[in-house]
N, C-alpha and C positions, 0 to 999 in steps of 0.2 A: 582453539583455546590454548593459552600459553602452558607449556609442559610444566607439570608440578604445581600449577596455580589453581586454587579452588576458590571461586568467587562465591560470596554469600548473597550477591545481588541476583534478583530474578531478571533474566534477560530474554527478550523475545525479538523476533524479526517479523515485520509486516511487509512482504514482498508484493510488488505489483508493477504494472506498466505506468500507471498514473499519468496517462496521456489523453486528457489532462486530469489533474486532481479534481475530484467532484465533492459536492457536499456530503455524499455518502462515504467517500474515503475519509473525509475530515471527521465525520461522526465516529467511524471505527477507530481512528487514531486517538481521538479524545477518550473514548471508552477504554481502549486497550492501555492507554497511558496510566489509567488508574489501577490496572491489574499488575503492572510490572515496574520494577525499579528503572529499567532501561528498555526503551522500545526503539529498535533500529528500523526506520522506514527505508526500505531498500528498493530502488528503482531498477527494474530489470532492463538491462541493455542487450536486447536481442538483435544481432546484426541481420538476421533473416526477416525481421519484421520492420516495416516502414512506419515510423512514428511521426506525428505532426511536430512534436517538440523533441529536441535533443535531450540526452540524459542530463546534461548540466542545466538546461532550461527547466526540466521537470524537477530537479533538485532545488533550484532557486524558487520555483513556485511553491513547492512543499514547505520550504523553510519560511517563506513569507506568509503563507496562508495558515500555518500552524503556530505562528508566533503568539497569537492572542488566545490560543486554546487553553482550557484549563486542564487539570490532571496533575497527579503527584509525581509521576515518573519523568525521567529525563528522556528527551528525544534526541536521537542521532540519525544522521542521514548518510546514505551511501548509494552508489550505483554499482551494479555487478553484472557479470556475464557468467553463465554456467548454472550449476544446480543450487537450489536454495539450501539443500542439506549441507553443501560444502561451505556456503556463506555462514549458515548457522553455526557450524563447527568453528570456523575462523573467528566468529564474534563471541563465542562462548554462550550462544543462545540455546536454551532448553526448550523453547516454544516457538512455533510459527503461528501467527495470527492470520486468520482469513475471515472476511466478511461474507455473509450469506444474504442474498436478496430473495431467494425462492428455493423451492425443492429442487429445481433444475440445477441451481448452483451446488446444492448439497450432493446431488448425484455425480457431479464431476469432481468436486472437492474431496469427497470421502476417499475414493481410491487413491488420489494424490497424497492425502494425509497418511494413509496406511503405507504407501510406497516410501514416502519420506522417512517414516519411522523405521522401516526395514533397511533402508539404505544409509541411515545415519551412522556415524562412527560411535556416537554416544547416545544418551537418551534424548529423544526429540519427539515431542507431541505437538499436535495442532489444536489450537483453541479457535472454535467457531463463534463468531459474534453475529447474531442476526441483525440485519438493518432495521432501523425504525421505519414506521409507516411513511414518513415524509421523504425517505430516500430509497425505499425498497425497489423502485423502478428505474433508478438512475444508473446509466452506464457511460463510460467514457466514449464509446463508439457512438452512442445516441447523441451525446453532447457535441461531438465533432460534426455529426451530420446536421444537427440543428444550427450550429454556428456557421457551417458552410452555406446554409440556405438563408442566413440572416435572421433566424428565429430568436425568440425570447429565451434567455438563458438564466435569468436572475434566481429562479428557484432551483436550478441544477448546479450552479457553480457560484463562487464568490465574485465580487466585482473585479478583483485583481486578475482572476483567471479569465473572466469574460473579456477583459481588456486585452490580455495576451492572445486569446483566441481570435478576437476581431482583427488583430494585427496580422495573424497567420492566415485567416480565412476571410478576407474582406468580401462583403456581399454587394 
């Protein structure tokens, strides 16, 4: 956050690999956008993890696929390396948004949320949004596997993402 500057906007960051962005991610983005004035969708650029799409490709897909989404808040997009708490501090975010598909997600996300709160320079809390029934089973890794095998993707990703996947994973 800029020294001496106090924002009245509610600012959150939604970090993830988004490799690729799924209908589940889009649902969380649309719902979180209604909760905050600014939602930073942040693509994690982890050099030790091999992704199907580059950070820039993932950002492009996110920008394209969220263009028609509803919601009151402003969307911003960024790629980052490092700790989410550092990014949140840099962006002036007070909240981290995380989607939950199941109790297993909560079991891994809750310790991370508590650690982020302890490691943050300022106040930082995590807001958990449960996935809706239509997207509670969708994961990017499952989508990549189905795409590589030439399977049906229309219920898991948008047409634009499916097209990008087919170009990357021709069956």
